[in-house]
Z-matrix of the N, CA and C atoms (Angstrom, degrees):
N
C 1 1.458
C 2 1.529 1 109.53
N 3 1.334 2 115.37 1 146.81
C 4 1.435 3 120.83 2 177.54
C 5 1.534 4 108.99 3 -130.17
N 6 1.327 5 117.02 4 137.53
C 7 1.461 6 121.49 5 179.38
C 8 1.521 7 109.66 6 -91.66
N 9 1.320 8 115.85 7 129.57
C 10 1.457 9 121.90 8 173.46
C 11 1.525 10 106.62 9 -134.87
N 12 1.337 11 114.90 10 113.07
C 13 1.453 12 118.76 11 -175.50
C 14 1.521 13 110.16 12 58.04
N 15 1.325 14 116.59 13 -129.31
C 16 1.480 15 119.33 14 179.51
C 17 1.540 16 111.18 15 -99.33
N 18 1.346 17 115.84 16 29.34
C 19 1.466 18 120.08 17 176.35
C 20 1.523 19 110.04 18 -119.78
N 21 1.316 20 114.54 19 153.79
C 22 1.469 21 122.22 20 171.95
C 23 1.526 22 106.13 21 -122.43
N 24 1.341 23 114.85 22 116.36
C 25 1.457 24 121.39 23 -171.58
C 26 1.530 25 111.11 24 -105.42
N 27 1.316 26 116.36 25 129.94
C 28 1.464 27 121.97 26 177.61
C 29 1.539 28 110.64 27 -68.74
N 30 1.335 29 115.19 28 140.30
C 31 1.465 30 119.83 29 175.66
C 32 1.524 31 111.85 30 -62.25
N 33 1.320 32 117.35 31 -16.85
C 34 1.466 33 120.05 32 179.81
C 35 1.526 34 111.77 33 -61.59
N 36 1.333 35 117.84 34 -24.17
C 37 1.468 36 119.65 35 176.95
C 38 1.537 37 111.20 36 -66.56
N 39 1.341 38 115.91 37 -22.87
C 40 1.457 39 120.85 38 176.90
C 41 1.523 40 111.25 39 -92.20
N 42 1.330 41 115.42 40 -34.89
C 43 1.482 42 121.04 41 -172.54
C 44 1.526 43 113.02 42 -82.96
N 45 1.327 44 115.83 43 -42.96
C 46 1.461 45 120.82 44 -173.41
C 47 1.534 46 111.74 45 -77.79
N 48 1.304 47 116.74 46 138.47
C 49 1.467 48 122.57 47 176.21
C 50 1.530 49 108.30 48 -99.45
N 51 1.345 50 115.83 49 143.22
C 52 1.456 51 119.31 50 -173.96
C 53 1.537 52 110.66 51 -160.99
N 54 1.325 53 114.92 52 135.68
C 55 1.468 54 121.23 53 171.88
C 56 1.542 55 107.54 54 -157.29
N 57 1.318 56 117.02 55 117.39
C 58 1.464 57 120.54 56 -179.31
C 59 1.517 58 110.51 57 -50.60
N 60 1.328 59 115.23 58 135.82
C 61 1.465 60 121.48 59 178.81
C 62 1.532 61 107.29 60 -122.65
N 63 1.325 62 114.76 61 73.44
C 64 1.465 63 121.68 62 -173.72
C 65 1.524 64 113.52 63 -58.11
N 66 1.317 65 116.35 64 -30.76
C 67 1.469 66 119.82 65 178.57
C 68 1.526 67 112.72 66 -64.38
N 69 1.338 68 116.38 67 -25.31
C 70 1.473 69 120.50 68 179.59
C 71 1.540 70 110.57 69 -94.49
N 72 1.338 71 117.21 70 -49.06
C 73 1.470 72 119.43 71 -173.70
C 74 1.524 73 113.26 72 -82.53
N 75 1.353 74 117.00 73 -19.52
C 76 1.460 75 123.00 74 178.50
C 77 1.537 76 113.94 75 61.43
N 78 1.345 77 117.07 76 21.99
C 79 1.455 78 120.86 77 178.47
C 80 1.513 79 114.42 78 80.69
N 81 1.321 80 115.93 79 27.81
C 82 1.446 81 120.40 80 -175.53
C 83 1.536 82 113.80 81 -59.21
N 84 1.365 83 116.56 82 -26.86
C 85 1.456 84 119.70 83 -178.31
C 86 1.539 85 112.18 84 -63.60
N 87 1.331 86 117.46 85 -22.64
C 88 1.473 87 121.36 86 177.38
C 89 1.511 88 112.73 87 -86.20
N 90 1.345 89 115.55 88 -4.41
C 91 1.470 90 121.18 89 -176.81
C 92 1.529 91 111.18 90 -111.48
N 93 1.333 92 116.40 91 -48.15
C 94 1.469 93 121.19 92 -174.80
C 95 1.525 94 111.29 93 -80.55
N 96 1.322 95 114.99 94 160.86
C 97 1.454 96 121.54 95 179.11
C 98 1.510 97 110.93 96 123.11
N 99 1.328 98 115.52 97 169.24
C 100 1.472 99 118.55 98 -176.33
C 101 1.513 100 112.01 99 -107.31
N 102 1.339 101 117.97 100 3.68
C 103 1.469 102 122.16 101 178.08
C 104 1.524 103 107.18 102 -155.38
N 105 1.330 104 114.22 103 171.52
C 106 1.444 105 119.46 104 177.93
C 107 1.521 106 111.99 105 -74.91
N 108 1.315 107 116.40 106 -179.68
C 109 1.467 108 121.57 107 179.17
C 110 1.511 109 109.72 108 -70.84
N 111 1.349 110 117.54 109 133.51
C 112 1.463 111 120.25 110 177.77
C 113 1.535 112 111.57 111 -58.50
N 114 1.327 113 115.56 112 140.31
C 115 1.467 114 121.92 113 -178.52
C 116 1.514 115 110.97 114 -121.75
N 117 1.321 116 116.07 115 146.57
C 118 1.452 117 120.34 116 166.89
C 119 1.531 118 105.39 117 -84.45
N 120 1.330 119 116.97 118 148.58
C 121 1.466 120 120.90 119 -176.20
C 122 1.536 121 111.95 120 -53.28
N 123 1.312 122 116.53 121 -39.25
C 124 1.476 123 121.25 122 -178.63
C 125 1.537 124 112.86 123 -66.85
N 126 1.330 125 115.96 124 -19.62
C 127 1.471 126 118.37 125 -177.60
C 128 1.517 127 114.02 126 -77.86
N 129 1.326 128 117.35 127 -17.15
C 130 1.453 129 120.70 128 -179.66
C 131 1.535 130 109.83 129 -60.41
N 132 1.324 131 117.36 130 -46.51
C 133 1.463 132 120.40 131 178.86
C 134 1.522 133 111.19 132 -63.89
N 135 1.323 134 116.82 133 -35.24
C 136 1.472 135 120.62 134 178.70
C 137 1.534 136 110.90 135 -65.73
N 138 1.334 137 116.48 136 -40.69
C 139 1.461 138 120.41 137 177.50
C 140 1.529 139 111.53 138 -62.68
N 141 1.336 140 114.45 139 -43.96
C 142 1.463 141 118.63 140 -178.50
C 143 1.534 142 111.54 141 -66.78
N 144 1.328 143 115.64 142 -34.85
C 145 1.467 144 120.89 143 177.23
C 146 1.544 145 111.17 144 -67.92
N 147 1.332 146 116.23 145 -38.66
C 148 1.462 147 121.09 146 -179.62
C 149 1.529 148 113.82 147 -77.96
N 150 1.317 149 116.87 148 -20.83
C 151 1.470 150 120.06 149 -174.56
C 152 1.526 151 114.74 150 -52.82
N 153 1.319 152 121.17 151 -47.57
C 154 1.490 153 119.43 152 179.51
C 155 1.526 154 112.21 153 -61.84
N 156 1.329 155 116.57 154 -29.73
C 157 1.468 156 121.39 155 -177.51
C 158 1.539 157 110.52 156 -70.19
N 159 1.341 158 115.97 157 -37.44
C 160 1.482 159 120.14 158 -174.09
C 161 1.527 160 112.03 159 -99.80
N 162 1.322 161 118.47 160 -5.23
C 163 1.466 162 122.07 161 -171.47
C 164 1.513 163 114.06 162 -50.72
N 165 1.311 164 118.03 163 -43.11
C 166 1.457 165 120.99 164 -176.02
C 167 1.531 166 113.08 165 -70.96
N 168 1.341 167 116.73 166 -17.67
C 169 1.485 168 120.81 167 177.89
C 170 1.540 169 110.95 168 -79.30
N 171 1.317 170 117.17 169 -21.00
C 172 1.458 171 120.94 170 -171.61
C 173 1.520 172 112.94 171 -82.76
N 174 1.316 173 115.93 172 150.05
C 175 1.474 174 121.55 173 178.07
C 176 1.529 175 109.81 174 -72.81
N 177 1.321 176 115.59 175 163.93
C 178 1.462 177 120.27 176 176.74
C 179 1.515 178 111.36 177 -60.18
N 180 1.344 179 116.83 178 -36.73
C 181 1.460 180 121.59 179 179.94
C 182 1.529 181 110.35 180 -64.09
N 183 1.332 182 116.89 181 -41.93
C 184 1.465 183 121.49 182 178.60
C 185 1.522 184 109.96 183 -64.22
N 186 1.332 185 116.41 184 -45.06
C 187 1.477 186 121.00 185 -179.53
C 188 1.538 187 111.00 186 -62.32
N 189 1.311 188 115.13 187 -38.39
C 190 1.481 189 118.86 188 -179.78
C 191 1.522 190 111.03 189 -63.38
N 192 1.347 191 116.15 190 -44.34
C 193 1.473 192 120.06 191 178.49
C 194 1.524 193 110.66 192 -62.66
N 195 1.316 194 116.88 193 -44.85
C 196 1.478 195 120.90 194 -179.65
C 197 1.523 196 109.77 195 -62.60
N 198 1.316 197 117.92 196 -41.60
C 199 1.468 198 120.34 197 179.04
C 200 1.514 199 112.32 198 -64.11
N 201 1.336 200 117.01 199 -32.51
C 202 1.469 201 121.84 200 -179.56
C 203 1.525 202 113.69 201 -81.23
N 204 1.332 203 117.29 202 -44.93
C 205 1.479 204 119.02 203 -172.89
C 206 1.516 205 115.86 204 -125.52
N 207 1.335 206 116.61 205 -1.86
C 208 1.468 207 119.21 206 -179.29
C 209 1.511 208 111.78 207 91.28
N 210 1.329 209 115.47 208 -174.29
C 211 1.452 210 121.10 209 -175.50
C 212 1.511 211 113.94 210 -81.30
N 213 1.358 212 115.88 211 -12.76
C 214 1.470 213 120.07 212 -175.95
C 215 1.532 214 110.29 213 -149.73
N 216 1.328 215 114.23 214 165.02
C 217 1.466 216 120.21 215 176.26
C 218 1.529 217 108.36 216 -151.53
N 219 1.325 218 116.57 217 171.18
C 220 1.454 219 121.77 218 176.00
C 221 1.534 220 107.62 219 -96.03
N 222 1.328 221 115.70 220 127.65
C 223 1.460 222 119.73 221 179.91
C 224 1.539 223 109.77 222 -78.66
N 225 1.330 224 117.18 223 -176.15
C 226 1.483 225 119.78 224 -175.66
C 227 1.515 226 113.67 225 -65.47
N 228 1.353 227 116.75 226 -16.79
C 229 1.482 228 120.52 227 175.50
C 230 1.514 229 111.65 228 -92.11
N 231 1.341 230 117.07 229 -0.90
C 232 1.453 231 120.55 230 -179.74
C 233 1.511 232 113.10 231 86.49
N 234 1.339 233 117.48 232 7.37
C 235 1.467 234 120.63 233 -179.27
C 236 1.533 235 109.77 234 -86.49
N 237 1.330 236 114.25 235 144.94
C 238 1.462 237 120.47 236 178.00
C 239 1.535 238 109.10 237 -77.97
N 240 1.329 239 116.77 238 128.15
C 241 1.476 240 122.51 239 -178.56
C 242 1.532 241 108.64 240 -140.70
N 243 1.345 242 115.16 241 159.26
C 244 1.456 243 119.38 242 177.26
C 245 1.530 244 110.15 243 -66.24
N 246 1.315 245 116.27 244 147.48
C 247 1.459 246 120.08 245 175.62
C 248 1.538 247 109.82 246 -65.51
N 249 1.314 248 115.75 247 152.92
C 250 1.473 249 121.60 248 -177.88
C 251 1.525 250 110.45 249 -131.05
N 252 1.326 251 115.06 250 157.49
C 253 1.453 252 121.39 251 -179.68
C 254 1.531 253 108.87 252 -102.88
N 255 1.335 254 116.21 253 128.48
C 256 1.465 255 123.05 254 178.27
C 257 1.532 256 112.39 255 51.61
N 258 1.328 257 116.40 256 39.84
C 259 1.466 258 120.56 257 179.65
C 260 1.526 259 114.37 258 64.84
N 261 1.337 260 117.49 259 19.91
C 262 1.460 261 120.28 260 -175.27
C 263 1.523 262 113.09 261 -133.73
N 264 1.339 263 117.87 262 -95.34
C 265 1.470 264 118.75 263 -168.74
C 266 1.509 265 114.52 264 -75.35
N 267 1.308 266 114.34 265 148.67
C 268 1.445 267 123.78 266 176.78
C 269 1.531 268 109.94 267 -61.75
N 270 1.322 269 117.09 268 144.22
C 271 1.472 270 119.76 269 -178.65
C 272 1.516 271 113.30 270 -71.64
N 273 1.324 272 117.33 271 -7.57
C 274 1.480 273 119.29 272 179.30
C 275 1.519 274 111.13 273 -100.15
N 276 1.305 275 117.78 274 15.81
C 277 1.480 276 120.61 275 177.52
C 278 1.518 277 111.49 276 -90.20
N 279 1.312 278 114.38 277 158.89
C 280 1.454 279 122.01 278 171.19
C 281 1.533 280 106.62 279 -148.71
N 282 1.318 281 117.09 280 157.91
C 283 1.443 282 121.05 281 177.67
C 284 1.526 283 109.12 282 -99.39
N 285 1.325 284 114.99 283 121.87
C 286 1.458 285 120.43 284 179.06
C 287 1.505 286 109.37 285 -71.30
N 288 1.334 287 118.57 286 118.89
C 289 1.472 288 119.75 287 -177.48
C 290 1.531 289 113.64 288 -66.54
N 291 1.339 290 117.67 289 -20.56
C 292 1.469 291 120.49 290 -178.79
C 293 1.509 292 112.80 291 -73.51
N 294 1.354 293 116.88 292 -40.86
C 295 1.466 294 118.85 293 -176.02
C 296 1.520 295 115.07 294 -124.05
N 297 1.339 296 116.49 295 -0.65
C 298 1.462 297 120.66 296 177.85
C 299 1.512 298 114.25 297 73.22
N 300 1.336 299 117.12 298 10.65
C 301 1.454 300 121.18 299 -178.42
C 302 1.527 301 111.41 300 -86.36
N 303 1.320 302 115.19 301 144.69
C 304 1.462 303 121.25 302 172.89
C 305 1.530 304 106.74 303 -79.13
N 306 1.324 305 116.06 304 125.85
C 307 1.462 306 121.18 305 -178.12
C 308 1.511 307 111.55 306 -132.36
N 309 1.330 308 114.80 307 171.41
C 310 1.453 309 121.63 308 -176.42
C 311 1.523 310 110.62 309 -95.84
N 312 1.340 311 116.95 310 120.47
C 313 1.448 312 121.75 311 178.75
C 314 1.524 313 111.77 312 -66.26
N 315 1.343 314 116.65 313 -29.60
C 316 1.464 315 120.65 314 178.16
C 317 1.537 316 110.17 315 -65.76
N 318 1.340 317 115.45 316 -46.24
C 319 1.457 318 120.12 317 -179.21
C 320 1.538 319 110.47 318 -65.08
N 321 1.309 320 115.86 319 -39.01
C 322 1.477 321 120.39 320 179.52
C 323 1.548 322 109.63 321 -60.79
N 324 1.322 323 116.29 322 -46.61
C 325 1.458 324 119.72 323 179.70
C 326 1.521 325 112.00 324 -63.43
N 327 1.324 326 116.58 325 -38.23
C 328 1.462 327 121.53 326 177.78
C 329 1.535 328 110.29 327 -63.63
N 330 1.324 329 116.27 328 -48.49
C 331 1.466 330 120.66 329 -177.67
C 332 1.544 331 112.27 330 -65.30
N 333 1.330 332 115.66 331 -27.35
C 334 1.454 333 120.51 332 177.71
C 335 1.519 334 113.30 333 -85.74
N 336 1.351 335 116.67 334 1.05
C 337 1.450 336 121.85 335 178.95
C 338 1.519 337 114.66 336 76.73
N 339 1.319 338 117.58 337 16.59
C 340 1.471 339 121.85 338 -178.19
C 341 1.526 340 112.70 339 -91.34
N 342 1.340 341 117.08 340 -16.80
C 343 1.482 342 121.06 341 -176.60
C 344 1.526 343 108.89 342 -142.55
N 345 1.309 344 116.04 343 151.30
C 346 1.474 345 120.59 344 177.75
C 347 1.530 346 111.40 345 -93.64
N 348 1.340 347 118.18 346 -6.52
C 349 1.455 348 122.24 347 -178.70
C 350 1.526 349 109.31 348 -99.33
N 351 1.325 350 115.82 349 119.42
C 352 1.474 351 120.65 350 -176.49
C 353 1.521 352 110.51 351 -67.57
N 354 1.310 353 115.43 352 -66.09
C 355 1.480 354 124.74 353 176.00
C 356 1.522 355 105.64 354 178.82
N 357 1.330 356 119.41 355 170.10
C 358 1.440 357 120.52 356 179.71
C 359 1.542 358 110.66 357 -53.22
N 360 1.308 359 116.09 358 139.74
C 361 1.481 360 119.53 359 -177.46
C 362 1.527 361 111.41 360 -61.67
N 363 1.330 362 118.32 361 -31.59
C 364 1.468 363 120.13 362 178.63
C 365 1.522 364 111.63 363 -62.51
N 366 1.340 365 117.30 364 -33.72
C 367 1.472 366 121.76 365 177.76
C 368 1.514 367 109.45 366 -73.86
N 369 1.334 368 115.81 367 -44.78
C 370 1.440 369 121.17 368 -177.15
C 371 1.540 370 111.11 369 -64.00
N 372 1.332 371 117.28 370 -34.71
C 373 1.450 372 122.64 371 -177.99
C 374 1.531 373 113.78 372 -82.84
N 375 1.317 374 118.22 373 -14.40
C 376 1.466 375 118.83 374 -174.85
C 377 1.527 376 111.02 375 -59.15
N 378 1.353 377 119.55 376 133.42
C 379 1.463 378 130.50 377 21.26
C 380 1.534 379 115.88 378 -94.31
N 381 1.327 380 117.87 379 21.16
C 382 1.461 381 120.60 380 173.24
C 383 1.516 382 108.19 381 -90.61
N 384 1.333 383 114.67 382 137.72
C 385 1.460 384 121.36 383 174.84
C 386 1.528 385 107.91 384 -120.90
N 387 1.318 386 115.73 385 139.94
C 388 1.445 387 122.52 386 179.28
C 389 1.533 388 109.29 387 -104.31
N 390 1.326 389 115.77 388 136.98
C 391 1.468 390 121.04 389 173.75
C 392 1.527 391 107.08 390 -125.69
N 393 1.336 392 114.74 391 119.63
C 394 1.465 393 119.93 392 -177.12
C 395 1.518 394 110.25 393 -91.00
N 396 1.330 395 115.43 394 128.82
C 397 1.455 396 123.39 395 173.30
C 398 1.510 397 108.07 396 -114.53
N 399 1.304 398 117.76 397 176.76
C 400 1.480 399 120.19 398 -176.45
C 401 1.526 400 112.24 399 -62.94
N 402 1.352 401 117.33 400 -37.03
C 403 1.457 402 120.79 401 -174.44
C 404 1.521 403 114.98 402 -106.90
N 405 1.315 404 117.57 403 -13.93
C 406 1.465 405 119.43 404 -176.85
C 407 1.533 406 110.45 405 -159.77
N 408 1.323 407 114.05 406 169.85
C 409 1.470 408 121.55 407 174.09
C 410 1.507 409 108.40 408 -115.59
N 411 1.321 410 116.58 409 126.13
C 412 1.470 411 121.93 410 177.47
C 413 1.526 412 108.39 411 -84.52
N 414 1.338 413 116.37 412 133.47
C 415 1.450 414 123.42 413 -178.90
C 416 1.527 415 105.96 414 -115.96
N 417 1.334 416 117.27 415 103.56
C 418 1.451 417 122.79 416 -171.91
C 419 1.516 418 113.43 417 -123.35
N 420 1.329 419 114.28 418 150.54
C 421 1.468 420 120.74 419 173.63
C 422 1.530 421 107.46 420 -80.95
N 423 1.348 422 115.17 421 136.93
C 424 1.474 423 120.40 422 -179.95
C 425 1.517 424 109.21 423 -113.72
N 426 1.317 425 116.33 424 123.86
C 427 1.462 426 121.15 425 178.36
C 428 1.513 427 110.35 426 -92.83
N 429 1.338 428 115.09 427 135.34
C 430 1.466 429 121.21 428 179.15
C 431 1.522 430 106.78 429 -148.46
N 432 1.312 431 116.46 430 132.70
C 433 1.473 432 121.02 431 -176.36
C 434 1.527 433 111.78 432 -55.50
N 435 1.322 434 115.88 433 -32.09
C 436 1.466 435 121.54 434 178.20
C 437 1.523 436 111.61 435 -52.31
N 438 1.354 437 115.79 436 -32.33
C 439 1.468 438 121.11 437 -174.16
C 440 1.530 439 113.37 438 -99.17
N 441 1.317 440 118.57 439 16.55
C 442 1.470 441 120.38 440 177.55
C 443 1.556 442 111.11 441 -55.51
N 444 1.320 443 115.52 442 -40.02
C 445 1.481 444 119.49 443 -178.60
C 446 1.535 445 110.68 444 -66.77
N 447 1.343 446 117.14 445 -31.57
C 448 1.470 447 121.35 446 177.96
C 449 1.523 448 111.00 447 -69.90
N 450 1.339 449 116.28 448 -35.52
C 451 1.460 450 119.96 449 176.87
C 452 1.542 451 110.04 450 -68.77
N 453 1.310 452 116.38 451 -37.74
C 454 1.488 453 119.99 452 178.66
C 455 1.525 454 110.29 453 -66.69
N 456 1.338 455 116.87 454 -45.34
C 457 1.459 456 119.33 455 -179.13
C 458 1.551 457 110.02 456 -67.19
N 459 1.328 458 116.94 457 -39.73
C 460 1.443 459 120.89 458 177.54
C 461 1.523 460 112.44 459 -60.94
N 462 1.349 461 115.14 460 -40.14
C 463 1.471 462 119.94 461 177.65
C 464 1.534 463 110.54 462 -64.77
N 465 1.315 464 116.26 463 -41.40
C 466 1.466 465 121.37 464 179.12
C 467 1.520 466 111.23 465 -62.71
N 468 1.340 467 116.24 466 -39.55
C 469 1.462 468 122.23 467 -179.20
C 470 1.540 469 112.97 468 -86.74
N 471 1.342 470 114.95 469 -8.38
C 472 1.483 471 121.56 470 -177.60
C 473 1.542 472 110.11 471 57.19
N 474 1.329 473 115.36 472 45.43
C 475 1.457 474 122.88 473 -175.99
C 476 1.520 475 110.67 474 -107.72
N 477 1.346 476 118.75 475 107.87
C 478 1.461 477 120.46 476 178.99
C 479 1.536 478 110.98 477 -69.58
N 480 1.324 479 114.98 478 155.27
C 481 1.457 480 121.62 479 -178.78
C 482 1.535 481 111.85 480 -53.90
N 483 1.327 482 117.48 481 -45.94
C 484 1.465 483 119.48 482 -175.78
C 485 1.544 484 112.23 483 -63.57
N 486 1.315 485 118.14 484 -29.26
C 487 1.464 486 120.77 485 176.24
C 488 1.530 487 111.19 486 -78.65
N 489 1.324 488 116.92 487 -40.12
C 490 1.450 489 121.31 488 176.58
C 491 1.519 490 111.32 489 -59.17
N 492 1.344 491 116.35 490 -36.28
C 493 1.452 492 122.30 491 -176.47
C 494 1.516 493 114.09 492 -99.77
N 495 1.313 494 117.75 493 23.66
C 496 1.468 495 120.92 494 -178.11
C 497 1.547 496 112.01 495 -52.06
N 498 1.329 497 116.63 496 -51.53
C 499 1.490 498 120.16 497 -176.45
C 500 1.507 499 111.77 498 -59.34
N 501 1.346 500 120.23 499 -53.82
C 502 1.449 501 118.91 500 -178.23
C 503 1.546 502 114.36 501 -68.31
N 504 1.334 503 117.04 502 -31.25
C 505 1.473 504 119.06 503 177.89
C 506 1.517 505 109.79 504 -66.16
N 507 1.339 506 117.32 505 -39.77
C 508 1.445 507 120.18 506 176.10
C 509 1.537 508 110.45 507 -68.40
N 510 1.309 509 116.74 508 -39.39
C 511 1.478 510 119.84 509 177.08
C 512 1.521 511 111.12 510 -57.63
N 513 1.324 512 116.69 511 -41.23
C 514 1.468 513 121.08 512 -176.55
C 515 1.523 514 112.65 513 -81.16
N 516 1.315 515 117.46 514 -45.51
C 517 1.461 516 120.57 515 -169.07
C 518 1.536 517 114.63 516 -111.43
N 519 1.327 518 118.60 517 -16.34
C 520 1.474 519 122.33 518 179.29
C 521 1.512 520 114.23 519 99.45
N 522 1.317 521 115.36 520 162.85
C 523 1.475 522 123.08 521 -178.05
C 524 1.518 523 112.24 522 -61.76
N 525 1.352 524 117.71 523 -46.18
C 526 1.462 525 120.66 524 -176.80
C 527 1.525 526 111.42 525 -62.37
N 528 1.318 527 115.12 526 -40.55
C 529 1.493 528 120.07 527 178.77
C 530 1.528 529 108.44 528 -62.00
N 531 1.339 530 117.04 529 -44.30
C 532 1.464 531 120.50 530 -177.50
C 533 1.525 532 111.29 531 -65.30
N 534 1.346 533 116.59 532 -37.65
C 535 1.471 534 119.90 533 176.97
C 536 1.531 535 110.32 534 -61.36
N 537 1.335 536 115.27 535 -41.53
C 538 1.485 537 119.24 536 177.40
C 539 1.526 538 110.46 537 -63.73
N 540 1.309 539 116.53 538 -39.46
C 541 1.472 540 121.53 539 178.73
C 542 1.521 541 109.76 540 -61.29
N 543 1.324 542 117.94 541 -45.66
C 544 1.483 543 122.03 542 179.64
C 545 1.512 544 110.45 543 -62.18
N 546 1.328 545 117.58 544 -40.35
C 547 1.468 546 121.35 545 177.77
C 548 1.517 547 110.60 546 -64.11
N 549 1.341 548 116.56 547 -42.02
C 550 1.462 549 121.67 548 177.58
C 551 1.518 550 110.92 549 -62.47
N 552 1.336 551 115.98 550 -38.87
C 553 1.464 552 120.50 551 178.86
C 554 1.530 553 110.78 552 -65.61
N 555 1.333 554 116.69 553 -42.88
C 556 1.469 555 120.23 554 176.61
C 557 1.520 556 112.40 555 -60.50
N 558 1.344 557 115.87 556 -45.51
C 559 1.467 558 120.70 557 177.78
C 560 1.521 559 111.88 558 -62.08
N 561 1.309 560 115.22 559 -39.43
C 562 1.465 561 121.35 560 179.77
C 563 1.529 562 109.75 561 -64.11
N 564 1.331 563 116.67 562 -45.80
C 565 1.470 564 121.26 563 -179.73
C 566 1.523 565 111.11 564 -62.08
N 567 1.326 566 116.98 565 -42.09
C 568 1.474 567 120.88 566 178.40
C 569 1.523 568 110.53 567 -62.10
N 570 1.331 569 116.10 568 -46.32
C 571 1.469 570 120.14 569 179.99
C 572 1.531 571 110.14 570 -63.27
N 573 1.325 572 116.07 571 -43.79
C 574 1.472 573 120.78 572 -178.36
C 575 1.533 574 111.11 573 -63.54
N 576 1.354 575 116.87 574 -41.00
C 577 1.424 576 121.79 575 -179.12
C 578 1.539 577 112.60 576 -68.57
N 579 1.335 578 115.78 577 -27.26
C 580 1.464 579 119.71 578 -178.38
C 581 1.528 580 113.85 579 -86.33
N 582 1.314 581 116.60 580 -3.44
C 583 1.480 582 119.15 581 -179.90
C 584 1.529 583 110.60 582 -80.21
C-alpha cells in the first residue's frame, strides 16, 4: 500500500493488468450483481437531472422501475445505489443494437455532448473500489469473474490498472494526485525489479 494525500492505494493497481474487453463480456458488469452501482450522495441530483436526456434510450422495464422507486435506493447496508431491474441490471443500461452489448445510457449522452454528467464515479472507476474511513479512503482493486477477459486483455497489452483508469482517477482525485500515483508506480517497479 502507498499513501497519497488522504488515500491509501493498493499495490495491485500497479501489479494487476486490466483492459475492458466489451466484445467478450458484452457489458455484463452492468447486469450482474446483487445491488445497483454505488453512488455518492451528490450524484443523486446528477442522475435525476440526466434522466430526461436518457429516457428514450431506456427499456420499458427500466422506465417502470424508475417510475415506481426512482433512480436510486438504499441497499441492505444503507448505501445509496442505482435502481435495478429484476434484481439485476442497472436502470441506466440499454442494449446497443449494433453489437448486442449492454451499455450505459448516461455515458452515451455524455459522449454525444447532451449531458455534463459522465456516469457514477463507482462505474467509471471500476475495477477499483473506494472504501471511505474516518481518516482516509482506501483505493483497492476488485476482482470479479465477470472481468476475467479484461484481465487477459490487460495482460496481453501489458496495461496496469492505474494506467487503464487514468481518466476516472483524475476525475475523482485530480491531476496532482495522479502524478503522485504514477511516481509511486515507477518507484514500486524499480524496487520490485531490484529484488
